N, C-alpha and C positions, 0 to 999 in steps of 0.2 A: 550164453548168458540171456537171462529173461529180458525181455524188452519192457515188460509191464512196469517196473518202477521208473524206467526212463520216460514213460508218458504220463506218469502220475497214476498211482494205484486206484485212487477213489474215482478219478475220471474214467479210467479204464474199466472199472467195475461197473459203472453206471452203464457204459456203451456196451460192455460185454453181454450184459443181460437184454437190455432194450434193444440192441442192434448188433449182433456178434460180427466181428471183423470177417469171419469166415463165411457169413450168410450171404445168400444171393439178395440182391438189392431190393427184390420185390417182398422179402420177408420183413414184415412190419412189427411194431411194438405190440400190437394187439395179439400176435402169436407167441409172444415171449412171457415168461413169468415176470410178474410185476406186483405192485401193490394191491391189485385186485384178486391175484390168484395166490400169492404167497403170505400166508398169515404171519410169518416172522416179520414181515415189513410193518405190521400194525396199521395197515392201510386206513381203515375207519377212524381209528383213535388219532392218527396224524392229520387227517383231513378235518376231524372235529377240533383239534388243537389249533390248526390254522384258522378256523372258524369260516371257511368257505361256504357261501350260499348261492342260490340261483341268481344269475345276472352279475356276479363279480367278474373282475378282470384280474388275471393272476399271471405273473411272469415266473416260468421255471427255468432256473439257471442250469445249463447242461441237463437239458430235459431228458427223461427216460423213465423210470420205474413208477413215477407218480403221475405221469401226464394223463393216462387214461382215467384215473380216479379223479383229477382235477377237472377234466373235460366233463365227466358226469356230474361233479359236485356243483359246477357253475351253470350248467344247462346250456340250452340254444340260445338263450340271450345273453349268456356270459362270454368271456374269452380267455384262452389260454395262450399265452405267448411263450412258445418253446425256444429257447435261445441256446444256441451252440457257439462257443468260442471259435474264433478264426483258427487258433493255434491247434485245437483239436480236429477240426474240420480238414485242415491241411494233412494231418497224420492218418485221417480215418475218412476218406471221401466215401467209401461204402457206407458209412454211417450216415452221411449226409443224404445219400440217396435212399436209404432206408426210412429215415425221418419224413422225407418228402413224399415217400410212397404213404407211409402212415397216414399224413395229414391229407392227402388226397382221397382217403377213404371217407365217404359221406358221414360215417358214424363220428368223425372228428372235425366235423365242419367248423367247429368253434375253436379249432386250434390253428395258430399261425406259426409257422417255423421260420427262423432267421439264423443266419450265420452272422456274427458281429464281431468287431475288435472289443478286447477287454481293457485296452489302453489306447485311447480314452474309451470310456463304456458309458452307454446311455441306453435308457429303456422307454418304451411309451409313457406319457404322463398320464396321471389319473388312476393309477392302479390301486386295487384293494389289497393286494398281498404280492409279495416276493418269496419265492422258496428257493434254497439251495441245499441239496443233500449230498454229503460226503465229499464235497467238493470245495469247500471253503478254505480248507487247508492248503489246496493246490494253488490258490491265489498267489501263495508266498514261494511257489516253486518254479524252476525253469520251464515246467511244461505250460504254464499260463503267462509266461514272459519274462520274469515275474510281473503280475499286474500291480499297478499302484492301488494297493489296497485302500488307502484313506480316500483316494478318489473314486474308487468303486463304490464304497459304502456311501459316500455322499451321492453319488449317482442314483443308488437305490432309494436313499431318502428323497431325493428330488422327484423321483418318479411316482412315489407313493402319496396317495390322498392323505390329507390330516386324518389320523386314527387309523390308517393303514398298517398292516403289519409285515414284517420281515422274519422269516422263519428259517432257522439254520439247523440241520442235523449234520453231526459229524463224529468221527471216530475219537473217543477221549484219548489224550496223552496223559502222562503222569502229571499230577497237580504241581504247579510250580515250574514246569518245563517250558512254558511259554511256546516259542516257535520252533524248538530244537529238533523236534521229531517230525516237522512237516514232510520233509523230503526223504528222510531215512525210513520212518516207520508209517508214514502217511497218516499221521495223528496230529492232533493240535490240542493243546491245553484249553479247557473250556473257558478259563478266566481271561485268556488272551483274547478270544472272540468276544466276550462281553465287553472288555476293555475297548477294543478296536470299533465295535458297532456302536457302543454307546457315545464313543468320541465324535461320531458322525451326527450326534443329535438325538438318537434314539432313547427310549426308555425300556429297561428290561420289563416285560409285561407278563411272562409266564416261562415255567421250566417244567419238563416232565421227565419221569424216569422210565417210561415205558418201554424204551430199548435199552435200557441200562443192563449190564452184566457184571456183577460183582466178582465173578471168577476170572474175568480178564484182568491181567496184572499190568497191562499198559506197556509191556517191554517187547512185544512181538510186532513185526510187521502185519499189517491187517491181512496179507495174503499167506500168512504161515498157516499151513493146513489144520494146525490145531485150534485156531481162533477164527479163520475165515468164515464170514456169515455170522459170527457169534460175538463181534467185538462189543466192548462197552460204548455205547453212543449216547451222546447228549442231545436233548431236543430244547430249542430255546425259541421264545417268541418276543421279538422287539416291535414296539409299536411308535409310530411317529405321533408326536403329540398333536392334538386337536387346536 
């Protein structure tokens, strides 16, 4: 039986590429395919959508494929907080070792790695952006506790500066399905994300279809070979009011 669904497909997908479980600890994110090397991830477009600029401070939740791009975008005067949930760190200690090795590379001197609980959850204050990719849906699943999602979103809100942004990428579930597919297909209804995040006080500030795939009918597990790497994904930007 595959272990992947038990640990959360989207979480495992991030770790599998950024820091493979079978890889030696010294293998770092810089040697793996990520948003700088895989055009399908639309790295430049996503970074532009986030609005990152030199000097910004950004938290990457379950950091992985966008960490290097964020590091480059904010520059030496900026900061990237690479956050790993305790639940994932316990399952993948080799991933923790790999991230620590990456952060030790002078090329990523502006990246700080930490393992944190997600319930309760907190981030450094005064952030310009918070980013979570393909893992928001897992907040609702056993792999992440499940997390107290309203409290999580409120903690993100509290950590951001007024005018700061919260950017979410995730695998789209069927419209109207709510949270029904988070643990089974590792997808989430876009409308459910909008509702939960806006309830925390955010305003919807932007949407992008750059990761959309109309050919995905939303009925398959994201790791189904016929759709893996080609899922219909939504990209949302929420802003904390000034």
